[in-house]
C-alpha positions as CSV (number, residue, x, y, z in Angstrom):
1,M,0.0,0.0,0.0
2,I,1.2,3.5,-0.8
3,D,1.7,5.9,2.1
4,L,-0.3,9.0,1.2
5,S,0.4,10.9,4.4
6,I,3.0,12.9,2.5
7,L,0.1,14.5,0.6
8,D,-1.3,15.9,3.9
9,R,1.9,17.9,4.5
10,H,1.8,19.4,1.0
11,T,-1.8,20.3,0.9
12,T,-2.5,21.9,4.3
13,K,-0.8,25.2,3.7
14,Y,-0.7,25.2,-0.1
15,K,-2.0,28.2,-2.1
16,P,-2.2,27.7,-5.9
17,S,-0.5,30.1,-8.2
18,S,-2.6,32.3,-10.5
19,F,-1.6,30.1,-13.4
20,E,-2.7,27.0,-11.6
21,S,-6.0,28.6,-10.7
22,V,-6.6,29.5,-14.3
23,L,-5.8,26.0,-15.4
24,Y,-8.2,24.6,-12.8
25,I,-11.0,26.9,-14.0
26,F,-10.5,25.6,-17.6
27,W,-10.0,22.0,-16.5
28,E,-13.3,22.2,-14.5
29,K,-15.0,23.1,-17.7
30,G,-13.4,20.2,-19.6
31,V,-10.5,21.9,-21.3
32,S,-7.2,19.9,-21.0
33,Y,-3.8,21.5,-20.7
34,N,-3.0,20.7,-24.3
35,E,-6.2,22.4,-25.5
36,F,-5.5,25.3,-23.1
37,V,-2.1,26.1,-24.5
38,D,-3.5,26.3,-28.0
39,L,-6.1,28.9,-27.1
40,P,-5.5,32.5,-28.0
41,M,-4.7,34.8,-25.1
42,P,-7.6,37.3,-25.8
43,Y,-10.0,34.3,-25.5
44,I,-8.5,33.2,-22.2
45,I,-8.6,36.7,-20.8
46,G,-12.2,37.1,-22.0
47,I,-13.2,33.9,-20.3
48,L,-11.5,34.8,-17.1
49,N,-13.2,38.2,-17.0
50,T,-16.5,36.6,-17.6
51,F,-15.8,34.0,-14.9
52,D,-15.0,36.8,-12.5
53,Y,-18.1,38.8,-13.4
54,V,-20.3,35.7,-12.9
55,K,-18.8,34.9,-9.5
56,K,-19.4,38.5,-8.4
57,E,-23.0,38.5,-9.6
58,E,-23.5,35.1,-7.8
59,E,-22.1,36.7,-4.6
60,K,-24.4,39.7,-4.9
61,A,-27.4,37.4,-5.4
62,Y,-26.4,35.3,-2.4
63,K,-26.1,38.4,-0.2
64,K,-29.4,39.7,-1.4
65,A,-31.1,36.4,-0.7
66,K,-29.5,36.2,2.7
67,K,-30.9,39.6,3.7
68,K,-34.5,38.4,3.1
C-alpha cells in the first residue's frame, strides 16, 4: 500500500498560483492542458473576465437572498 500521508503535509498550507488557478478553471469546464495552451490569449482573458463577473454576480445574489 502506498503511504499517502505525505500529501497531507503538502496540501495543508498550499495556495495555488494564479496560473494553476486559471488551469483549474478551464479544467473544471473540460479543457485539458494541451487544449488550453492552443487557445489565443484574448480568448483566455475574456473567459477569465466573464468568470470573475459571474462569480461577483452570484455573490451579490447570495447576499441579497441572505438579507430576506
